[in-house]
C-alpha positions as MATLAB code, in Angstrom:
seq = 'MSRDPELKKKEREGEYLNMFAFIVSLLFQSTGFIYQDSHADALIRGAMQASYELRIADSRAGAKELEELYPDHPAGFTLTAETYWGGGQVDSGNPFIATA';
ca = [
       4.318  -46.729  128.939;
       4.165  -48.900  125.953;
       1.793  -48.135  123.205;
      -0.098  -50.675  121.111;
       2.066  -51.451  118.037;
      -1.184  -51.781  115.974;
      -2.253  -48.215  116.987;
       1.168  -46.873  115.976;
       0.993  -48.665  112.702;
      -2.491  -47.094  111.925;
      -1.136  -43.548  113.031;
       1.766  -43.947  110.618;
      -0.728  -44.969  107.839;
      -2.645  -42.046  108.522;
       0.351  -39.679  108.397;
       1.411  -41.271  105.020;
      -2.127  -40.887  103.611;
      -2.276  -37.208  104.712;
       1.210  -36.495  103.128;
       0.158  -38.320   99.914;
      -3.095  -36.159   99.666;
      -1.135  -32.887  100.158;
       1.344  -33.934   97.440;
      -1.412  -34.936   94.971;
      -3.035  -31.558   95.774;
      -0.022  -29.588   94.916;
       0.243  -31.585   91.540;
      -3.269  -30.657   90.665;
      -3.206  -27.088   91.756;
      -4.677  -25.409   88.830;
      -3.537  -21.786   89.324;
      -0.326  -22.187   90.907;
       1.192  -19.396   92.921;
       0.051  -16.049   91.580;
       3.273  -14.179   92.401;
       4.934  -16.213   89.573;
       2.455  -14.277   87.239;
       4.355  -11.074   86.675;
       1.125   -9.080   85.964;
      -0.488  -10.421   89.148;
       2.674   -9.640   91.085;
       2.588   -6.067   89.674;
      -1.069   -5.705   90.506;
      -0.357   -6.870   94.114;
       2.557   -4.503   94.559;
       0.691   -1.594   92.898;
      -2.339   -2.117   95.149;
      -0.340   -2.323   98.304;
       1.704    0.736   97.295;
      -1.475    2.796   96.446;
      -3.029    1.628   99.808;
      -0.027    2.832  101.685;
      -0.175    6.104  100.013;
      -3.983    6.241  100.711;
      -4.766    6.267   97.009;
      -7.891    4.213   97.796;
      -9.416    4.300   94.288;
      -6.192    3.134   92.767;
      -5.831    0.301   95.348;
      -9.433   -0.867   94.862;
      -9.002   -0.962   91.140;
      -5.814   -3.131   91.295;
      -7.657   -5.431   94.052;
     -10.624   -5.610   91.702;
      -8.699   -6.774   88.763;
      -6.883   -9.386   90.956;
     -10.257  -10.609   92.021;
     -11.416  -11.054   88.465;
      -8.098  -12.757   87.330;
      -8.028  -15.040   90.329;
     -11.476  -15.455   91.780;
     -10.375  -18.539   93.788;
      -7.398  -16.770   95.294;
      -7.845  -14.586   98.536;
      -5.151  -11.852   97.349;
      -7.489   -9.552   95.588;
     -10.289   -9.885   98.420;
      -7.654   -9.274  101.006;
      -6.380   -6.127   99.294;
      -9.945   -4.955   98.823;
     -10.533   -5.268  102.600;
      -7.098   -3.374  103.316;
      -8.667   -0.494  101.332;
     -11.463   -0.223  103.815;
      -8.975    0.342  106.688;
      -7.238    2.966  104.376;
     -10.629    4.530  103.909;
     -10.954    4.971  107.573;
      -7.570    6.600  107.961;
      -8.514    9.156  105.302;
     -11.950    9.854  106.581;
     -11.791    8.917  110.298;
     -14.887   11.209  111.162;
     -17.281    9.281  108.858;
     -19.896    7.691  111.056;
     -20.504    4.832  108.648;
     -16.819    3.687  109.042;
     -17.215    3.926  112.893;
     -20.146    1.618  112.930;
     -19.152   -0.748  110.212;
];
């Protein structure tokens, strides 16, 4: 089954346009990857370790600082959400946690 050559050409042009848009978006990315920032990396690792050790307040403090430093990046918000799971592990009998 042969496809229309004009349709193939338009599909290729669309793929090239998508690739170009992706490359341009990488060039204009304002914050870069936050793990390249040693302070952000330390905050992420510290918050994750504190969460693992169920030190919820410490984990939330690190996550909050990440949220303030990088408000457009999901890392701090994801780590904050993780603390609620950790809080449920610490206080599993809390009725608020069970209904949240």
